[in-house]
Each structure stands twice: as C-alpha cells, then as structure tokens.
N, C-alpha and C positions, 0 to 999 in steps of 0.2 A: 505495499500498500505506499502509495506517497506518503512523505511527512509536511505535507503542506495542508496535510486531511487528518481530520481528530481518528478517525479509523486507526492509520500507520501513525498517529504521533502519539496518543494517549493510551488504546488499546494494544499498541503493540510497545511501543516503543519505552511507553512509562510506565508502563504496568509491570513489565516482564522486570524492569529493573529495580521497581519498587519491591517484589516479589523477591529482588536477590538474585535472580536469573540473568540470561543476557538476550541479546535481539540482534541478530546479523540484518544489515541493512545492504540488500544488495540493489542492482543496477536497474533500468528503469524496469519493469514485468514483459517477463517473455516463457507461454506455455513451454514451449519448446527448449529451452533454459533450465526450467522447474528441476527435471529427475537432477540433473549435475548439480546443482544446490543444494537438495537432499542427500545426493551420495558423498557431498563432500564437508557439510557443515553440520549435517544430522542432525536436525531442530527436532523438539519434541512437541511442538505444534508449530500451526501457521494459519493465517487471517488473514483473508479477501474476501471481495464484493462476488457475488453471484455468477456475473462475468467471466471472475478470470477462474472460477470455479470449475466453470463448462469447460473454458478452453484447457484448462488442466486434463481435465475429464474425458475430454475428446483425442487430447493428445494420447493418452494413457493407453485409452483405446485402440489406438493404429498402431501402437507395437507389437511386441510379442505378447501372448495370451498369458497374463501372468495372474492367478487369482486366490490370495492378493498381493497385492506389490509388496517387492519388501523395503523398508523401511523404518527408520529413525522414528516414524509418528507416535505419539499414543494418544493423539485425536486432532481434530480440523475443524476449525471457526468462520463462522461466516457471519456477517455483518450489513449494514448499511441498505440493504433491498431484502427482498421476498427472496427466498431461496427457493426455486420448485421442486417439488418431492422425487421426479424423476431425479435430477442432478444430485439432491441427498443421498438417495436409496444406490446411486451407479460409485458414488465418492465411497461410501462405506464398502461396500463391493470391491472398487478397483485398490481399496488401500487397507482395509480390512480392519478400521479405525470407527471410533464413534466420528461424527460431526455433531456438533453444538449448532445451534442457529441465535443469535444476539440482537438483542434491541439497542441502536444507543444514536445519540443525536449530541450536536452541537453543546446545543445549550443546557443540557444536563452533563458535558466534562466525562467520560463519554457515554457509559452505558446505563442503561433502565431497565434491561432485560436481559436474561439468559436462561436456555437451559444447562440442566446442571448434567454434568459425565455420569454413567454407570457406575454403582449400580441405581441411582435416583429415573426417575424416570424421565424421558426426553419424549416430548409431543410431538411429533412429526406435523409442520404448518403453523406450528407454533413459535415464539420467542422465545416463551420460556416462561418465570417468576421472576417477580420485581426482585433488584438484583443492585438497591444500591437505596435511588428512590421511592416514594410509596407510588402506588398504580393505582389508575381508578378509569371510569370509563362515564363521561357528564354527556346530556340530553345537549339540545341547542340553547336553554336557557341555565347551564350550567348545575343542573341537580345532579345526582348520581345514582346511575343505571346499576340497578341489579346484573349480578352473573346472569349469561348469555347474551344479555340486550347488547347492540350495537349501535354505539355512538362513537364519540372523539375523545380519544386516548391523553389523560393529562396525570403532572407529575408533579408532585411536590416535595422537596429535601435538601441537606445543605450541598449537594452537589450539582442544584438546579440553577440558571440562572437570575439576578435579583432584576434585571429588566434588558433591554435594547439602548444603548448610549445616542440621544440626543433622537430618541424618535416615538415620543407621547402616544404617535395613533398605533403604532405596533403594538405598544406594550397595553393599550385600553382593549386590544384584540387581543392580546395573549393571556392573559392573565385575568380568573375568574377566581372568588372567593379563595385567595391563596393559592388553589392549582394552575401552570401553567398548562398550555392549550398546546397541544406538539402538532395541530393541524391532521394527524394520522387517523384514520378509523378503525375500528376494530370490537373487540369485545373479551372478557376474562369467563373461564370455564368456572365451574364450582369447585374444580384444586386452585383456582389461581393462576392459569395457566393464561399468559394474552397470548391472542390471534389478533393480529395488523391484517386488515381487510382490504385497504389501498387508502392512495393519499385523498384528502378531502376535495384538496385541488384536482385532482388527476381522473376525480369521480366522472364518467359519460352522462351527461342529460339528455337521452333520448326520449323527448315530449316525457317529460315530465319522470319519466324512468333513471332513477339512480342506479348506474351501473359499476362496480368494482373491474376495471379491467382485468386484476390480476387473477380472477374466474376464469377467464376467458384466454388467458396464457398458461394458464394450469390445463385446461384441455386440448387445446394447439399442441403442448408439449409432450401432450400423452400419443400423440399419431408417434408412430416408429421410426418413420423416416424425419421431424423435427429434431433441431440443435435447441434454434432458440424462438420463442415467440414474444413479440411485445403488441398487446392490443392498446390502440385512442384515438382519440375523438379527430371527427373531420366534422367541418360544416355543412349544415341540412338545411334548406329554405323553410321547411316546415315543421318541422321536428327540433329540429334546431342547433342538436348533434347528432353525429352518428358514428359507427363503430369500423373502423379498420383494421387490419393487424398485418406486421412486418413479420415474417417467418426466415429463419436460417435453415436451410436442411441442411442435412448431417450429410459427408460428403458421400457421394453414388448414391444418394437418394435423386429417385426421379418423382416426383409430385406435384401435380397443377392443380388449381386454384380450387376448381367444382371439388376436388374430391376431398378436398381438405374443411371447407362449408358441409358439404355431407357428413363428413365426421362431427364436424363441429353441431350440424343441427338432430344429429342423434342425442348428443349427451346436454344440449341445452337449448332453453326456452327461445323460440325464433326470433323475439327483440331482441336477442342477447350475440347474435349471431353475427359476426364480422361483412356489412354487405360487400367491401372488397376487403384478398389478400392479396397481398403483394408480397411476391420472392425477392428477396436482397442476398447479395454475398455478406455487409455486416449492417448492424444496427447503430446507428449515429450515438457517439457514449460522449460522455463529460471527463474532466478532466483528471476526474478518481476513477474511473472505469463503467460508474453508474448509468445506464440508459438516463435517456433524457426524454421521460415520456411526453411533457407538455413541449409541444410545439413543433412534435414528430411528424405532423400533418404537412407544417410549412415546407419538412425537411427534406419530406418523401416526396413533395405535390405532382413533382417530372414523373414519379414512379405510379403514382394513382393517377394520371392521366393514360383512357386507353385510348387508341389510334382510330379512328372511323371504320370502318366495313360495311361495306352496304348490303343490306339482306338476301340473303343467297336464293331464295324458297317460298315461293307462296305464300306459305304458314309464316316464315320469318317477315314477309313482309304483313301479311296479316296482323302480326302480334307489335310489330315497330308500327304499323301506323296507328293503331289503338292507345299505343301508351304513348304514340305523338297528341292524339286527340286528348287523352284525362293529363297528361301533364303540360297542356297546350306549350308543345314541342315541334319547331319544324322539322327535325331526323331524329333520327333513332338510328343509330349501327347494329347491325349484327350482335357485336360484344360489349355494347353498353350496358350498366347495370341498373337496372328499373329503382332502384333502393338510391344508388348512388346521385342518379339525376333529378331525384328529389320526390321519389314514390313513398308512400308510407302505408300502413294494412286499410287505412279508407278507401285512396287512392290504388289499391292492390283487388279489393273487391270490383272496383270499378271498371279497371280493366277487363277483370275475370267475367264480369257479368254479361260484357260488350260479346266478349270472344263468345260466352255460350250463346247469345243471341245468335251471333254471325255462322255458327258452327252447327248446334241445335242440340248440343249433349253438357249435363255437367262436368264442369270441372272443380274439385276440391281445392279451398284456400290454400294448401301450404303448399300446391303446386310454383306456385310464382315465388315465395320463400326459397324453394330447393332448386327451382329454377327461373335466376331473376334476367336472364339476357333473352330478349327474342329467337338466338340461336337455340338455347339449355329449353327455354320453354315451347318454342315451335316442334325440336324433336317429341318431348313430351306427349303435345296433345296430337302430332303424328299416330305415334303410338296409341294411346288413349278412342285415334280413332279408326283405326283400323275393327275394330268390333262394331262399332257403331256401323260402319260399311257392310262388316259381314251378315249384319242383322237387317241391315237394308235389301239386299241381296237377297235372302231369305224370302222376308214378306211379299217383295216383286216375284218373285218366281210362283207364289202361292195365286197369283193372279191370271185371269184368261190373257192370253197373248191380245189383244188389241187392245185391253186398258194399260196393260204394262207395257205395250210400246206406245202411247198416249199421253201416260208421266213421264217416259223416257222421251220425249220428243220436248215434253216441257220444261224438264230439266234441262 
C-alpha cells in the first residue's frame, strides 16, 4: 500500500512498529513481483486493497498448480473496499491461510472494525467486530437502529476525528449526537458483526429505488469467466439513473454481454440488472488502487456508446420502429438497448402491447428485459411466432378449399 494513504501508513507501518514488529516497504505494487517478495522477506502477513488481492490471485493461479502455495504467511488482511467473496475464498485456497477483512477510514485513524483470526469466527461478507471505536447504525434523523436494520454506519471514540479544519458545513453534516457519520451504509447482525452494503454516495437511485452496486458486483463475479466487475450509475432521462457495469474477464474467457445479462437476470430482480455490461481490459482506479465508482460513467463514456447498425430483418425493423414510436426517437439501431435509450418498465409495456397488436400473439413482459435490443427481441419473437404460424396453418387446413383460398388471397 502507498504510504500517503492511511491504510499503508497506519494499518501496515505504524501498527506493526507499535506492536514490536517490522515492516517491509516495497517499491510500487506489482503482482508479478509479489512471489519474489514473499520468498525473500518471508513476511507473516500482508495487507492490500481488493484490486491488489485480485491481481495476486490471478498471478498465483497462472503458475504451476500448488495447493496451497508454500509461504511464510500466517494470515492475509484486506481493507479500504469490499472484498468479493470469490476472491476471499480463492486466496484462502491458494495460500492456505485465513483472510481477514477489515474496515477503516482516515477519520478513525484508521481501524473501525475487523474480523478476528481463527479460532474465533470470521464472517465472510462482513468487516467484522468493532475494533477501537464504538459502532452504531443510524437512520436519517440520527436515531440508533436495531440489529439487522440497514442505515448509515456511525462511530465514536478517542481515535475518531474531532472535526474537519475550516469546514463547518462538513462538520454539521458529519456529526450527529456525538456520533460521526461515515457515509457508509450497512447493518449489524445479532452477534455484532458489521456488514457494509455500500457507500451512500454510490447508491444508484433508479426511479426512486435505491440500489447498492456491491450486490450487482457480487452476482457478476460469480460467473466463472469474470475476474472483476463494477456496477455504476449512468444518467437516464426518465428514471434519473440507470445501472451499467464494467467487467474484466479472466485470461482466455470468451463471454458476451447478453450471456452476462442472462446470468444476472436469473439471480437479481430485473430492475437491478445492468442495462449495459461493457467488457474492458481494466477498470479505472485511484492512486491507492481503489476503484473509483463515482464518475465511472464519464470515464467509460466512449465504451458505453453503441455504433449504429441498421435493422437486418422485417422483425427487427418492426421492433425498432415500435421503440421509435414509444420513445419519440427518429432512429433505433438493431443493437441499441431499449433501457439505455430512455426506456423504463412503463414504456416497455407500451412497446410489447403495440407489438402484440401487430403480430397477433401475447408477449410476456420479461421478454424485453431479457432481450432489450431489436436484434435480440426480434429473434425471440420469431421463435415465439413459429407455433402461432403452425397453429394457423392447421386451422386453415380444416377449411373447405374455396374458403381457404379466399382467406389466403385476403392475407
């Protein structure tokens, strides 16, 4: 960890020295250098942010199969951002030691909570028990919430800052009844373990629905070929915000956006599934290695743009024309996402109603959520129409030849 960040300066250097230990200060992080550092310095533990852990794990898995890898490590620590469960499990399998996830912030100098080492219980997905300051969950008016209820994480104690210099507005917002509001959303379980569900500023407000992007990250990371996944807010004309996600694939994996959306639709409510999932080589990070979720829509704006491609069949043209009518657009390409164009559940119903009137058969509402582009929806409708055509042909066969010929001429 860089030493201009409190994770590196306090959690690693000062904590180790204060406990009578020593610290190895390496050069800039590099996953390819990490095995050499382990072998030469033989540290008993290391601490990093999740993106570093992911890189270390990917590098370890790329080498010869060794389960577990031989090293001097007694445990691994993670902090500064949420550690995906698959990464935690992968590290423990690869190194054969416990991974403890902790939670800290500069205003608490640094540690707030930590999972304990075995044989005490570690809760995957939790940042552990209070480890320094008191921890509580507050509602919007500053009242303490019972265990299991989600609200804003608040802390108080001798290690918590007394305020921001020359910033009375920030202090008025941050302090409430002696508690410091962290800006993180979470809950405490019955045993006192703290679960962080997201940053309040990072919550995606999709038409009034507050969605924690971390939940979406976890689902996409569960797909076998995904190495990294980050959900983020994108502007939407009627909902205010919609959801997109950036995904980094594992080496050799070949996955398309449609497959990942289908995977997510089977595991999330439709309104939480990203309208766009873009495949990238890397996700932009800040100087400390943490992913900068806020502002990601601007940084990846070029990747979110879909090049126009004209509809390629009569059914695609019908779907595209119908979307144009409902959204008031002049043109829609075959690969344009209905929800990215400004569509929502109400307008989705209008599109399907008009298509039903044109095609003469029922179309289930989920069809447009699973097939949000004219190309995908047209293919789905073609498949649905085949039984309808077969049934019509069977009915025509039952008619007298003269009546059947008359009907066919009318058609």
